[in-house]
C-alpha positions in Angstrom: -68.6 110.8 21.7 -67.9 114.4 20.5 -65.8 114.7 17.4 -62.3 115.7 18.6 -62.2 118.3 15.8 -65.4 120.0 17.0 -64.6 123.6 18.2 -65.9 122.8 21.8 -63.8 119.7 22.0 -60.7 121.6 20.8 -61.5 124.4 23.3 -61.8 121.9 26.2 -58.6 120.3 25.3 -56.6 123.5 24.8 -58.0 125.3 27.8 -57.8 122.3 30.1 -59.8 123.8 33.0 -63.2 122.3 32.2 -64.5 119.1 30.7 -66.6 119.1 27.5 -69.6 118.2 29.7 -69.4 121.6 31.4 -69.6 123.4 28.1 -72.6 121.3 26.9 -74.3 121.9 30.2 -74.1 125.6 29.7 -75.9 125.3 26.4 -78.5 123.1 28.1 -78.9 125.7 30.9 -79.3 128.5 28.4 -82.1 126.6 26.7 -83.6 126.0 30.2 -83.4 129.8 30.9 -85.1 130.5 27.6 -87.8 128.0 28.3 -88.5 129.7 31.7 -88.6 133.1 30.0 -91.0 131.7 27.3 -93.3 130.6 30.1 -93.4 134.2 31.4 -91.5 133.5 34.5 -88.7 135.7 35.6 -85.5 133.9 36.7 -85.0 134.5 40.4 -81.7 135.6 42.0 -79.7 133.0 44.0 -77.2 133.3 46.6 -76.8 136.4 48.8 -80.0 137.9 47.5 -82.2 134.8 48.0 -82.9 132.3 50.8 -83.5 129.4 48.5 -83.4 128.4 44.8 -86.9 127.8 43.5 -87.5 125.4 40.7 -87.7 127.5 37.6 -89.0 125.0 35.1 -92.0 122.8 34.9 -91.8 121.8 31.2 -89.9 118.8 30.0 -86.2 119.3 29.5 -83.9 117.7 26.9 -81.5 115.2 28.3 -78.0 114.7 27.0 -77.1 111.1 26.5 -73.3 110.5 26.8 -73.2 108.7 23.5 -75.1 111.6 21.7 -73.2 114.6 23.0 -72.3 115.9 19.6 -75.8 115.5 18.2 -77.2 117.3 21.4 -74.7 120.1 21.0 -75.8 120.6 17.4 -79.4 120.6 18.5 -78.8 123.1 21.3 -76.7 125.3 19.0 -79.6 125.3 16.4 -82.1 126.2 19.2 -79.8 129.0 20.4 -79.3 130.3 16.8 -83.1 130.2 16.3 -83.6 132.3 19.4 -81.0 134.8 18.4 -82.8 135.4 15.1 -86.0 136.4 16.9 -86.8 140.1 16.5 -87.3 140.6 20.3 -83.8 139.4 21.0 -83.4 141.9 23.9 -86.4 140.3 25.6 -84.9 136.8 25.2 -81.4 137.8 26.3 -80.2 135.9 29.3 -77.9 137.8 31.6 -75.0 136.1 33.4 -77.0 136.1 36.6 -80.0 134.6 35.0 -77.9 131.9 33.4 -76.3 131.0 36.7 -79.7 130.7 38.3 -80.8 128.4 35.4 -77.6 126.4 35.9 -78.3 126.0 39.6 -81.9 125.0 39.0 -81.1 122.6 36.1 -78.2 121.0 38.1 -80.4 120.3 41.0 -83.2 119.0 38.7 -80.8 116.7 36.8 -78.3 115.6 39.5 -80.1 116.3 42.8 -77.9 116.0 45.8 -74.9 115.1 43.6 -75.1 118.4 41.6 -72.1 119.9 43.3 -70.0 116.8 42.9 -71.0 116.6 39.2 -70.1 120.2 38.5 -66.8 119.8 40.5 -65.9 116.7 38.4 -66.2 119.0 35.3 -63.8 121.5 36.8 -66.5 123.9 37.9 -66.3 125.1 41.6 -67.9 128.5 41.6 -70.3 130.6 39.4 -67.3 132.5 38.0 -66.3 129.3 36.2 -69.4 129.5 34.2 -68.4 133.1 33.2 -65.1 131.7 31.9 -66.9 128.9 30.0 -69.4 131.4 28.4 -66.7 133.8 27.4 -64.6 131.0 26.0 -67.6 129.9 23.9 -68.1 133.5 22.8 -64.4 133.7 21.8 -64.7 130.6 19.5 -68.0 131.8 18.0 -70.3 129.3 19.7 -72.2 131.9 21.7 -73.0 135.6 21.4 -73.0 138.5 23.8 -74.3 142.0 24.1 -72.2 145.1 24.8 -73.5 145.0 28.4 -72.4 141.4 29.1 -69.3 141.1 31.3 -67.5 138.1 32.7 -67.9 139.7 36.2 -71.7 139.2 35.8 -71.1 135.6 36.7 -69.1 136.2 39.9 -70.5 135.1 43.2 -74.1 134.7 42.0 -74.6 131.8 44.4 -72.6 129.7 46.8 -72.2 126.1 45.6 -72.2 124.7 49.2 -75.3 126.6 50.3 -77.4 126.3 47.2 -76.5 122.8 45.9 -75.9 121.0 49.2 -77.3 122.8 52.3 -80.5 124.0 50.7 -81.1 120.8 48.8 -84.4 119.1 49.5 -86.3 116.3 47.8 -89.3 117.7 46.0 -92.7 116.3 47.2 -94.1 113.5 45.2 -96.7 114.5 42.6 -99.9 112.6 43.1 
């Protein structure tokens, strides 16, 4: 269980729109996006500019155990801090659109057909909600942004119904 005095727990409690899980998932998706970038892939655009979301990650991902949320947050914060100290920070920067694509990909990977239901249970109904989460995390010093980053970068990146439900397909079994 996350310490009630942790800044993210306080934020979730005071803001009231999103559960702590939504905030921790954003950290995990940011790590997911960086992993994709490290593999030399370019995150693809969802929604109106793409027919389908492609799986962006082939490497193993960290999983958050409900009992270890606080430890996982600390691990993810450290990983993010390490990436922010890299000299080529501009190359590692994840835009709002890229983060939304990583969120979509990771949600489908982790929750499958239930991805939309899980996100909705956390208070997240559209990509703009992730912009609110990110900018709330920036406000409390848990994330950083560049001068070019705007909350609007998260608006209407993809449609939850189309990308998380209608376009869902079970990946073929690996032999």
